[in-house]
Gaussian input, Z-matrix of N, CA and C with variables (Angstrom, degrees):
# hf/3-21g

backbone

0 1
 N
 C     1     B1
 C     2     B2     1     A1
 N     3     B3     2     A2     1     D1
 C     4     B4     3     A3     2     D2
 C     5     B5     4     A4     3     D3
 N     6     B6     5     A5     4     D4
 C     7     B7     6     A6     5     D5
 C     8     B8     7     A7     6     D6
 N     9     B9     8     A8     7     D7
 C    10    B10     9     A9     8     D8
 C    11    B11    10    A10     9     D9
 N    12    B12    11    A11    10    D10
 C    13    B13    12    A12    11    D11
 C    14    B14    13    A13    12    D12
 N    15    B15    14    A14    13    D13
 C    16    B16    15    A15    14    D14
 C    17    B17    16    A16    15    D15
 N    18    B18    17    A17    16    D16
 C    19    B19    18    A18    17    D17
 C    20    B20    19    A19    18    D18
 N    21    B21    20    A20    19    D19
 C    22    B22    21    A21    20    D20
 C    23    B23    22    A22    21    D21
 N    24    B24    23    A23    22    D22
 C    25    B25    24    A24    23    D23
 C    26    B26    25    A25    24    D24
 N    27    B27    26    A26    25    D25
 C    28    B28    27    A27    26    D26
 C    29    B29    28    A28    27    D27
 N    30    B30    29    A29    28    D28
 C    31    B31    30    A30    29    D29
 C    32    B32    31    A31    30    D30
 N    33    B33    32    A32    31    D31
 C    34    B34    33    A33    32    D32
 C    35    B35    34    A34    33    D33
 N    36    B36    35    A35    34    D34
 C    37    B37    36    A36    35    D35
 C    38    B38    37    A37    36    D36
 N    39    B39    38    A38    37    D37
 C    40    B40    39    A39    38    D38
 C    41    B41    40    A40    39    D39
 N    42    B42    41    A41    40    D40
 C    43    B43    42    A42    41    D41
 C    44    B44    43    A43    42    D42
 N    45    B45    44    A44    43    D43
 C    46    B46    45    A45    44    D44
 C    47    B47    46    A46    45    D45
 N    48    B48    47    A47    46    D46
 C    49    B49    48    A48    47    D47
 C    50    B50    49    A49    48    D48
 N    51    B51    50    A50    49    D49
 C    52    B52    51    A51    50    D50
 C    53    B53    52    A52    51    D51
 N    54    B54    53    A53    52    D52
 C    55    B55    54    A54    53    D53
 C    56    B56    55    A55    54    D54
 N    57    B57    56    A56    55    D55
 C    58    B58    57    A57    56    D56
 C    59    B59    58    A58    57    D57
 N    60    B60    59    A59    58    D58
 C    61    B61    60    A60    59    D59
 C    62    B62    61    A61    60    D60
 N    63    B63    62    A62    61    D61
 C    64    B64    63    A63    62    D62
 C    65    B65    64    A64    63    D63
 N    66    B66    65    A65    64    D64
 C    67    B67    66    A66    65    D65
 C    68    B68    67    A67    66    D66
 N    69    B69    68    A68    67    D67
 C    70    B70    69    A69    68    D68
 C    71    B71    70    A70    69    D69
 N    72    B72    71    A71    70    D70
 C    73    B73    72    A72    71    D71
 C    74    B74    73    A73    72    D72
 N    75    B75    74    A74    73    D73
 C    76    B76    75    A75    74    D74
 C    77    B77    76    A76    75    D75
 N    78    B78    77    A77    76    D76
 C    79    B79    78    A78    77    D77
 C    80    B80    79    A79    78    D78
 N    81    B81    80    A80    79    D79
 C    82    B82    81    A81    80    D80
 C    83    B83    82    A82    81    D81
 N    84    B84    83    A83    82    D82
 C    85    B85    84    A84    83    D83
 C    86    B86    85    A85    84    D84
 N    87    B87    86    A86    85    D85
 C    88    B88    87    A87    86    D86
 C    89    B89    88    A88    87    D87
 N    90    B90    89    A89    88    D88
 C    91    B91    90    A90    89    D89
 C    92    B92    91    A91    90    D90
 N    93    B93    92    A92    91    D91
 C    94    B94    93    A93    92    D92
 C    95    B95    94    A94    93    D93
 N    96    B96    95    A95    94    D94
 C    97    B97    96    A96    95    D95
 C    98    B98    97    A97    96    D96
 N    99    B99    98    A98    97    D97
 C   100   B100    99    A99    98    D98
 C   101   B101   100   A100    99    D99
 N   102   B102   101   A101   100   D100
 C   103   B103   102   A102   101   D101
 C   104   B104   103   A103   102   D102
 N   105   B105   104   A104   103   D103
 C   106   B106   105   A105   104   D104
 C   107   B107   106   A106   105   D105
 N   108   B108   107   A107   106   D106
 C   109   B109   108   A108   107   D107
 C   110   B110   109   A109   108   D108
 N   111   B111   110   A110   109   D109
 C   112   B112   111   A111   110   D110
 C   113   B113   112   A112   111   D111
 N   114   B114   113   A113   112   D112
 C   115   B115   114   A114   113   D113
 C   116   B116   115   A115   114   D114
 N   117   B117   116   A116   115   D115
 C   118   B118   117   A117   116   D116
 C   119   B119   118   A118   117   D117
 N   120   B120   119   A119   118   D118
 C   121   B121   120   A120   119   D119
 C   122   B122   121   A121   120   D120
 N   123   B123   122   A122   121   D121
 C   124   B124   123   A123   122   D122
 C   125   B125   124   A124   123   D123
 N   126   B126   125   A125   124   D124
 C   127   B127   126   A126   125   D125
 C   128   B128   127   A127   126   D126
 N   129   B129   128   A128   127   D127
 C   130   B130   129   A129   128   D128
 C   131   B131   130   A130   129   D129
 N   132   B132   131   A131   130   D130
 C   133   B133   132   A132   131   D131
 C   134   B134   133   A133   132   D132
 N   135   B135   134   A134   133   D133
 C   136   B136   135   A135   134   D134
 C   137   B137   136   A136   135   D135
 N   138   B138   137   A137   136   D136
 C   139   B139   138   A138   137   D137
 C   140   B140   139   A139   138   D138
 N   141   B141   140   A140   139   D139
 C   142   B142   141   A141   140   D140
 C   143   B143   142   A142   141   D141
 N   144   B144   143   A143   142   D142
 C   145   B145   144   A144   143   D143
 C   146   B146   145   A145   144   D144
 N   147   B147   146   A146   145   D145
 C   148   B148   147   A147   146   D146
 C   149   B149   148   A148   147   D147
 N   150   B150   149   A149   148   D148
 C   151   B151   150   A150   149   D149
 C   152   B152   151   A151   150   D150
 N   153   B153   152   A152   151   D151
 C   154   B154   153   A153   152   D152
 C   155   B155   154   A154   153   D153
 N   156   B156   155   A155   154   D154
 C   157   B157   156   A156   155   D155
 C   158   B158   157   A157   156   D156
 N   159   B159   158   A158   157   D157
 C   160   B160   159   A159   158   D158
 C   161   B161   160   A160   159   D159
 N   162   B162   161   A161   160   D160
 C   163   B163   162   A162   161   D161
 C   164   B164   163   A163   162   D162
 N   165   B165   164   A164   163   D163
 C   166   B166   165   A165   164   D164
 C   167   B167   166   A166   165   D165
 N   168   B168   167   A167   166   D166
 C   169   B169   168   A168   167   D167
 C   170   B170   169   A169   168   D168
 N   171   B171   170   A170   169   D169
 C   172   B172   171   A171   170   D170
 C   173   B173   172   A172   171   D171
 N   174   B174   173   A173   172   D172
 C   175   B175   174   A174   173   D173
 C   176   B176   175   A175   174   D174
 N   177   B177   176   A176   175   D175
 C   178   B178   177   A177   176   D176
 C   179   B179   178   A178   177   D177
 N   180   B180   179   A179   178   D178
 C   181   B181   180   A180   179   D179
 C   182   B182   181   A181   180   D180
 N   183   B183   182   A182   181   D181
 C   184   B184   183   A183   182   D182
 C   185   B185   184   A184   183   D183
 N   186   B186   185   A185   184   D184
 C   187   B187   186   A186   185   D185
 C   188   B188   187   A187   186   D186
 N   189   B189   188   A188   187   D187
 C   190   B190   189   A189   188   D188
 C   191   B191   190   A190   189   D189
 N   192   B192   191   A191   190   D190
 C   193   B193   192   A192   191   D191
 C   194   B194   193   A193   192   D192
 N   195   B195   194   A194   193   D193
 C   196   B196   195   A195   194   D194
 C   197   B197   196   A196   195   D195
 N   198   B198   197   A197   196   D196
 C   199   B199   198   A198   197   D197
 C   200   B200   199   A199   198   D198
 N   201   B201   200   A200   199   D199
 C   202   B202   201   A201   200   D200
 C   203   B203   202   A202   201   D201
 N   204   B204   203   A203   202   D202
 C   205   B205   204   A204   203   D203
 C   206   B206   205   A205   204   D204
 N   207   B207   206   A206   205   D205
 C   208   B208   207   A207   206   D206
 C   209   B209   208   A208   207   D207
 N   210   B210   209   A209   208   D208
 C   211   B211   210   A210   209   D209
 C   212   B212   211   A211   210   D210
 N   213   B213   212   A212   211   D211
 C   214   B214   213   A213   212   D212
 C   215   B215   214   A214   213   D213
 N   216   B216   215   A215   214   D214
 C   217   B217   216   A216   215   D215
 C   218   B218   217   A217   216   D216
 N   219   B219   218   A218   217   D217
 C   220   B220   219   A219   218   D218
 C   221   B221   220   A220   219   D219
 N   222   B222   221   A221   220   D220
 C   223   B223   222   A222   221   D221
 C   224   B224   223   A223   222   D222
 N   225   B225   224   A224   223   D223
 C   226   B226   225   A225   224   D224
 C   227   B227   226   A226   225   D225
 N   228   B228   227   A227   226   D226
 C   229   B229   228   A228   227   D227
 C   230   B230   229   A229   228   D228
 N   231   B231   230   A230   229   D229
 C   232   B232   231   A231   230   D230
 C   233   B233   232   A232   231   D231
 N   234   B234   233   A233   232   D232
 C   235   B235   234   A234   233   D233
 C   236   B236   235   A235   234   D234
 N   237   B237   236   A236   235   D235
 C   238   B238   237   A237   236   D236
 C   239   B239   238   A238   237   D237
 N   240   B240   239   A239   238   D238
 C   241   B241   240   A240   239   D239
 C   242   B242   241   A241   240   D240
 N   243   B243   242   A242   241   D241
 C   244   B244   243   A243   242   D242
 C   245   B245   244   A244   243   D243
 N   246   B246   245   A245   244   D244
 C   247   B247   246   A246   245   D245
 C   248   B248   247   A247   246   D246
 N   249   B249   248   A248   247   D247
 C   250   B250   249   A249   248   D248
 C   251   B251   250   A250   249   D249
 N   252   B252   251   A251   250   D250
 C   253   B253   252   A252   251   D251
 C   254   B254   253   A253   252   D252
 N   255   B255   254   A254   253   D253
 C   256   B256   255   A255   254   D254
 C   257   B257   256   A256   255   D255
 N   258   B258   257   A257   256   D256
 C   259   B259   258   A258   257   D257
 C   260   B260   259   A259   258   D258
 N   261   B261   260   A260   259   D259
 C   262   B262   261   A261   260   D260
 C   263   B263   262   A262   261   D261
 N   264   B264   263   A263   262   D262
 C   265   B265   264   A264   263   D263
 C   266   B266   265   A265   264   D264
 N   267   B267   266   A266   265   D265
 C   268   B268   267   A267   266   D266
 C   269   B269   268   A268   267   D267
 N   270   B270   269   A269   268   D268
 C   271   B271   270   A270   269   D269
 C   272   B272   271   A271   270   D270
 N   273   B273   272   A272   271   D271
 C   274   B274   273   A273   272   D272
 C   275   B275   274   A274   273   D273
 N   276   B276   275   A275   274   D274
 C   277   B277   276   A276   275   D275
 C   278   B278   277   A277   276   D276

   B1=1.4372
   B2=1.5524
   B3=1.3409
   B4=1.4415
   B5=1.5202
   B6=1.3582
   B7=1.4003
   B8=1.4519
   B9=1.3235
   B10=1.3975
   B11=1.6808
   B12=1.3481
   B13=1.4730
   B14=1.5592
   B15=1.3351
   B16=1.4678
   B17=1.4055
   B18=1.2654
   B19=1.4440
   B20=1.5923
   B21=1.4124
   B22=1.4627
   B23=1.4746
   B24=1.3680
   B25=1.3341
   B26=1.6274
   B27=1.3549
   B28=1.4853
   B29=1.4934
   B30=1.4390
   B31=1.4917
   B32=1.5269
   B33=1.4206
   B34=1.4494
   B35=1.6134
   B36=1.2476
   B37=1.4389
   B38=1.5123
   B39=1.3220
   B40=1.4091
   B41=1.4921
   B42=1.2784
   B43=1.4533
   B44=1.4854
   B45=1.3560
   B46=1.4934
   B47=1.5194
   B48=1.4043
   B49=1.3740
   B50=1.6218
   B51=1.3156
   B52=1.4524
   B53=1.5291
   B54=1.3670
   B55=1.4612
   B56=1.4809
   B57=1.4456
   B58=1.4388
   B59=1.5726
   B60=1.3201
   B61=1.4669
   B62=1.5115
   B63=1.3471
   B64=1.5269
   B65=1.4199
   B66=1.3727
   B67=1.4279
   B68=1.6228
   B69=1.3653
   B70=1.4573
   B71=1.4438
   B72=1.2456
   B73=1.5267
   B74=1.6026
   B75=1.2587
   B76=1.4868
   B77=1.4203
   B78=1.4046
   B79=1.5315
   B80=1.4258
   B81=1.2502
   B82=1.4800
   B83=1.5270
   B84=1.3701
   B85=1.4306
   B86=1.5690
   B87=1.3651
   B88=1.3966
   B89=1.5254
   B90=1.3176
   B91=1.4580
   B92=1.4928
   B93=1.3568
   B94=1.4670
   B95=1.5350
   B96=1.3553
   B97=1.4141
   B98=1.5373
   B99=1.2215
   B100=1.4786
   B101=1.5955
   B102=1.3423
   B103=1.4669
   B104=1.6504
   B105=1.2548
   B106=1.4306
   B107=1.4816
   B108=1.4463
   B109=1.4908
   B110=1.4906
   B111=1.3676
   B112=1.4343
   B113=1.5978
   B114=1.3402
   B115=1.5033
   B116=1.4577
   B117=1.4179
   B118=1.4363
   B119=1.4575
   B120=1.3391
   B121=1.4738
   B122=1.4525
   B123=1.3395
   B124=1.5791
   B125=1.4823
   B126=1.4061
   B127=1.4396
   B128=1.5714
   B129=1.2898
   B130=1.5553
   B131=1.5072
   B132=1.3242
   B133=1.4129
   B134=1.4670
   B135=1.3841
   B136=1.5430
   B137=1.5706
   B138=1.3309
   B139=1.5257
   B140=1.4620
   B141=1.2697
   B142=1.4666
   B143=1.6151
   B144=1.3019
   B145=1.4218
   B146=1.4606
   B147=1.4087
   B148=1.5524
   B149=1.4237
   B150=1.3981
   B151=1.3891
   B152=1.4629
   B153=1.3438
   B154=1.3988
   B155=1.6016
   B156=1.3992
   B157=1.3836
   B158=1.5181
   B159=1.2638
   B160=1.5183
   B161=1.5107
   B162=1.3074
   B163=1.6154
   B164=1.4837
   B165=1.3648
   B166=1.3628
   B167=1.4740
   B168=1.3315
   B169=1.5704
   B170=1.4161
   B171=1.3920
   B172=1.4030
   B173=1.5405
   B174=1.4151
   B175=1.4421
   B176=1.4625
   B177=1.4160
   B178=1.3785
   B179=1.6010
   B180=1.2753
   B181=1.4056
   B182=1.5354
   B183=1.3283
   B184=1.4548
   B185=1.4934
   B186=1.3746
   B187=1.3970
   B188=1.5157
   B189=1.3293
   B190=1.5669
   B191=1.4797
   B192=1.2393
   B193=1.5255
   B194=1.5816
   B195=1.3723
   B196=1.4483
   B197=1.4202
   B198=1.3628
   B199=1.3929
   B200=1.5416
   B201=1.3062
   B202=1.4425
   B203=1.4775
   B204=1.3260
   B205=1.4171
   B206=1.4506
   B207=1.3586
   B208=1.3612
   B209=1.5192
   B210=1.2734
   B211=1.5462
   B212=1.5572
   B213=1.3400
   B214=1.4524
   B215=1.6302
   B216=1.3145
   B217=1.4374
   B218=1.5674
   B219=1.2879
   B220=1.4382
   B221=1.4764
   B222=1.3158
   B223=1.4703
   B224=1.5856
   B225=1.2876
   B226=1.5041
   B227=1.5193
   B228=1.3390
   B229=1.4431
   B230=1.5751
   B231=1.3414
   B232=1.4039
   B233=1.5241
   B234=1.3555
   B235=1.3822
   B236=1.4435
   B237=1.3738
   B238=1.4711
   B239=1.5160
   B240=1.3892
   B241=1.4824
   B242=1.5570
   B243=1.3823
   B244=1.4382
   B245=1.5090
   B246=1.3643
   B247=1.5176
   B248=1.5397
   B249=1.3607
   B250=1.3248
   B251=1.6323
   B252=1.2836
   B253=1.4806
   B254=1.4913
   B255=1.3773
   B256=1.3561
   B257=1.5221
   B258=1.2021
   B259=1.5250
   B260=1.4432
   B261=1.4477
   B262=1.4508
   B263=1.4389
   B264=1.3140
   B265=1.4134
   B266=1.5301
   B267=1.4109
   B268=1.4759
   B269=1.5191
   B270=1.3086
   B271=1.4245
   B272=1.4916
   B273=1.3560
   B274=1.4162
   B275=1.5242
   B276=1.3386
   B277=1.4624
   B278=1.4403
   A1=109.05
   A2=113.25
   A3=114.37
   A4=113.21
   A5=116.49
   A6=116.45
   A7=115.10
   A8=118.01
   A9=122.90
   A10=104.43
   A11=108.95
   A12=114.73
   A13=105.22
   A14=110.76
   A15=114.78
   A16=112.97
   A17=119.28
   A18=130.30
   A19=104.70
   A20=113.13
   A21=111.26
   A22=112.67
   A23=124.24
   A24=118.31
   A25=110.25
   A26=114.93
   A27=118.21
   A28=109.62
   A29=115.56
   A30=120.89
   A31=111.25
   A32=112.23
   A33=116.01
   A34=108.96
   A35=114.96
   A36=124.12
   A37=105.31
   A38=115.10
   A39=119.81
   A40=119.69
   A41=120.13
   A42=125.18
   A43=107.19
   A44=118.67
   A45=125.44
   A46=104.00
   A47=115.77
   A48=122.63
   A49=112.09
   A50=115.56
   A51=116.42
   A52=109.93
   A53=119.26
   A54=119.38
   A55=116.78
   A56=116.04
   A57=117.29
   A58=106.61
   A59=116.23
   A60=120.08
   A61=108.41
   A62=113.27
   A63=123.10
   A64=104.61
   A65=116.63
   A66=116.52
   A67=110.76
   A68=113.84
   A69=119.41
   A70=102.27
   A71=115.61
   A72=123.15
   A73=111.08
   A74=113.20
   A75=121.68
   A76=113.81
   A77=112.77
   A78=118.65
   A79=107.32
   A80=119.71
   A81=124.44
   A82=106.04
   A83=116.14
   A84=121.76
   A85=104.21
   A86=113.84
   A87=117.55
   A88=108.74
   A89=116.86
   A90=121.11
   A91=112.70
   A92=117.52
   A93=113.68
   A94=114.16
   A95=119.26
   A96=120.59
   A97=117.73
   A98=118.08
   A99=121.58
   A100=105.14
   A101=114.91
   A102=120.07
   A103=108.55
   A104=112.78
   A105=118.63
   A106=107.70
   A107=117.81
   A108=118.65
   A109=120.35
   A110=115.41
   A111=113.62
   A112=112.63
   A113=117.23
   A114=120.51
   A115=107.27
   A116=111.17
   A117=121.64
   A118=108.14
   A119=116.57
   A120=124.73
   A121=106.76
   A122=121.01
   A123=119.97
   A124=107.83
   A125=109.76
   A126=118.87
   A127=114.28
   A128=117.43
   A129=117.41
   A130=111.39
   A131=122.22
   A132=122.17
   A133=119.37
   A134=112.81
   A135=122.59
   A136=102.29
   A137=109.79
   A138=124.18
   A139=114.78
   A140=117.53
   A141=118.29
   A142=108.17
   A143=117.81
   A144=115.66
   A145=116.55
   A146=114.71
   A147=117.19
   A148=111.26
   A149=122.09
   A150=122.76
   A151=114.40
   A152=115.57
   A153=121.82
   A154=106.18
   A155=120.88
   A156=120.59
   A157=111.19
   A158=118.21
   A159=123.57
   A160=109.34
   A161=112.79
   A162=115.81
   A163=107.79
   A164=119.58
   A165=119.87
   A166=119.13
   A167=110.63
   A168=112.02
   A169=114.16
   A170=117.39
   A171=119.67
   A172=114.10
   A173=116.12
   A174=114.64
   A175=115.24
   A176=118.31
   A177=118.34
   A178=114.29
   A179=116.42
   A180=115.54
   A181=116.00
   A182=115.26
   A183=114.95
   A184=112.46
   A185=116.84
   A186=120.36
   A187=114.49
   A188=111.93
   A189=114.32
   A190=115.10
   A191=115.65
   A192=120.79
   A193=110.51
   A194=115.27
   A195=118.80
   A196=117.95
   A197=116.66
   A198=124.83
   A199=107.81
   A200=115.93
   A201=125.81
   A202=108.30
   A203=120.21
   A204=128.45
   A205=117.20
   A206=126.22
   A207=132.52
   A208=107.30
   A209=114.37
   A210=117.81
   A211=109.30
   A212=119.88
   A213=120.57
   A214=110.78
   A215=114.19
   A216=115.07
   A217=105.91
   A218=120.74
   A219=126.71
   A220=110.94
   A221=117.75
   A222=122.68
   A223=102.72
   A224=123.64
   A225=125.51
   A226=110.41
   A227=116.87
   A228=123.86
   A229=107.39
   A230=114.62
   A231=121.42
   A232=115.99
   A233=117.59
   A234=121.33
   A235=111.43
   A236=115.45
   A237=118.14
   A238=116.91
   A239=111.28
   A240=115.51
   A241=108.43
   A242=114.91
   A243=119.14
   A244=112.72
   A245=114.78
   A246=119.82
   A247=107.84
   A248=113.57
   A249=118.56
   A250=116.76
   A251=112.17
   A252=123.53
   A253=108.24
   A254=123.55
   A255=125.06
   A256=113.61
   A257=117.99
   A258=121.45
   A259=113.53
   A260=113.65
   A261=115.26
   A262=121.96
   A263=115.37
   A264=118.39
   A265=117.15
   A266=112.27
   A267=117.50
   A268=109.64
   A269=114.85
   A270=126.81
   A271=106.88
   A272=119.46
   A273=124.67
   A274=107.26
   A275=112.32
   A276=116.33
   A277=115.23
   D1=149.13
   D2=176.71
   D3=-87.33
   D4=169.59
   D5=-175.62
   D6=-81.98
   D7=168.36
   D8=-169.56
   D9=-81.84
   D10=140.13
   D11=175.84
   D12=-119.13
   D13=154.08
   D14=171.71
   D15=-114.62
   D16=113.81
   D17=-174.80
   D18=-93.63
   D19=90.71
   D20=-176.79
   D21=-70.80
   D22=-28.43
   D23=-179.26
   D24=-73.77
   D25=-31.49
   D26=-176.62
   D27=-84.99
   D28=-10.46
   D29=-178.92
   D30=58.10
   D31=55.15
   D32=178.39
   D33=-156.79
   D34=156.54
   D35=166.91
   D36=-102.54
   D37=137.12
   D38=-177.20
   D39=-139.63
   D40=159.39
   D41=170.82
   D42=-132.80
   D43=121.02
   D44=-178.80
   D45=-98.71
   D46=128.62
   D47=177.09
   D48=-147.20
   D49=118.44
   D50=179.85
   D51=60.72
   D52=38.54
   D53=178.47
   D54=71.30
   D55=8.19
   D56=179.09
   D57=-121.31
   D58=161.97
   D59=-171.56
   D60=-127.21
   D61=131.36
   D62=162.38
   D63=-102.00
   D64=143.86
   D65=-174.91
   D66=-153.63
   D67=157.17
   D68=168.16
   D69=-124.34
   D70=122.80
   D71=179.77
   D72=-100.58
   D73=153.05
   D74=172.37
   D75=-142.05
   D76=164.82
   D77=169.64
   D78=-117.02
   D79=149.27
   D80=176.93
   D81=-91.59
   D82=130.16
   D83=178.34
   D84=-118.93
   D85=96.22
   D86=-175.54
   D87=77.86
   D88=-162.73
   D89=-176.05
   D90=-91.65
   D91=-10.38
   D92=-173.62
   D93=-131.68
   D94=16.46
   D95=178.97
   D96=-133.54
   D97=129.83
   D98=-179.88
   D99=-108.49
   D100=126.99
   D101=166.27
   D102=-90.42
   D103=106.18
   D104=178.41
   D105=-83.87
   D106=96.95
   D107=-169.72
   D108=-108.69
   D109=-5.86
   D110=-171.31
   D111=-160.11
   D112=124.12
   D113=172.81
   D114=-121.40
   D115=136.78
   D116=175.79
   D117=-129.32
   D118=139.60
   D119=172.32
   D120=-138.01
   D121=121.72
   D122=177.98
   D123=-55.98
   D124=149.50
   D125=-167.68
   D126=-59.04
   D127=-37.58
   D128=-179.17
   D129=-79.93
   D130=-1.36
   D131=169.65
   D132=-104.28
   D133=0.51
   D134=-177.44
   D135=-69.77
   D136=157.37
   D137=-179.05
   D138=70.99
   D139=19.12
   D140=179.99
   D141=-118.20
   D142=12.81
   D143=174.41
   D144=86.67
   D145=4.36
   D146=-176.56
   D147=-62.74
   D148=-47.70
   D149=179.07
   D150=-52.69
   D151=-45.77
   D152=-175.45
   D153=-64.60
   D154=-37.02
   D155=178.17
   D156=-63.37
   D157=-38.96
   D158=177.88
   D159=-62.65
   D160=-48.46
   D161=-176.17
   D162=-64.54
   D163=-43.89
   D164=175.88
   D165=-57.32
   D166=-42.30
   D167=173.43
   D168=-63.50
   D169=-47.41
   D170=178.11
   D171=-52.85
   D172=-48.11
   D173=-176.16
   D174=-74.81
   D175=-31.29
   D176=168.48
   D177=-60.72
   D178=-47.29
   D179=176.08
   D180=-63.78
   D181=-38.13
   D182=171.08
   D183=-53.16
   D184=-50.40
   D185=178.57
   D186=-55.24
   D187=-50.32
   D188=177.28
   D189=-59.36
   D190=-28.90
   D191=-176.09
   D192=-95.59
   D193=2.29
   D194=-176.14
   D195=59.44
   D196=37.04
   D197=-179.72
   D198=-97.92
   D199=151.25
   D200=167.10
   D201=-98.42
   D202=158.53
   D203=-179.55
   D204=-123.15
   D205=146.11
   D206=163.15
   D207=-109.05
   D208=119.50
   D209=-174.18
   D210=-93.00
   D211=75.14
   D212=178.12
   D213=-78.40
   D214=-16.69
   D215=-174.36
   D216=-84.70
   D217=132.92
   D218=-174.61
   D219=-61.80
   D220=-37.14
   D221=-176.84
   D222=-68.47
   D223=-52.25
   D224=177.73
   D225=-50.22
   D226=-42.15
   D227=-178.22
   D228=-58.17
   D229=-52.79
   D230=176.49
   D231=-60.34
   D232=-35.19
   D233=178.05
   D234=-67.44
   D235=-41.30
   D236=178.02
   D237=-60.65
   D238=-31.44
   D239=-177.46
   D240=-70.69
   D241=-27.40
   D242=-179.13
   D243=-87.80
   D244=-14.41
   D245=-178.08
   D246=-136.96
   D247=79.34
   D248=-177.02
   D249=-72.29
   D250=-4.77
   D251=173.70
   D252=-63.85
   D253=-11.59
   D254=176.88
   D255=-106.49
   D256=6.14
   D257=-174.93
   D258=-59.79
   D259=-36.08
   D260=175.50
   D261=-58.21
   D262=-12.79
   D263=177.69
   D264=-87.23
   D265=-10.89
   D266=-169.26
   D267=-89.25
   D268=132.61
   D269=167.25
   D270=-124.82
   D271=156.97
   D272=175.36
   D273=-111.27
   D274=153.32
   D275=176.96
   D276=-77.42

């Protein structure tokens, strides 16, 4: 699998593999909040930890850029339950 890229203009974290894209997309709410609202992994790439890689990259980037996050994506919510070390980033709308 290829590494995670951050497409700032497209507001998404993505992995390209065999011409297909897995992604986690977000909206910016003001200057300091990202709403992480949707994760997609192509069917035949599922079960390989790709969604976790995307979530981890988004959360690490949010921390590095002093952003807070709103976890509207159900996968991100699940990831956060497994990784409480990122709970300080979470705010609710």
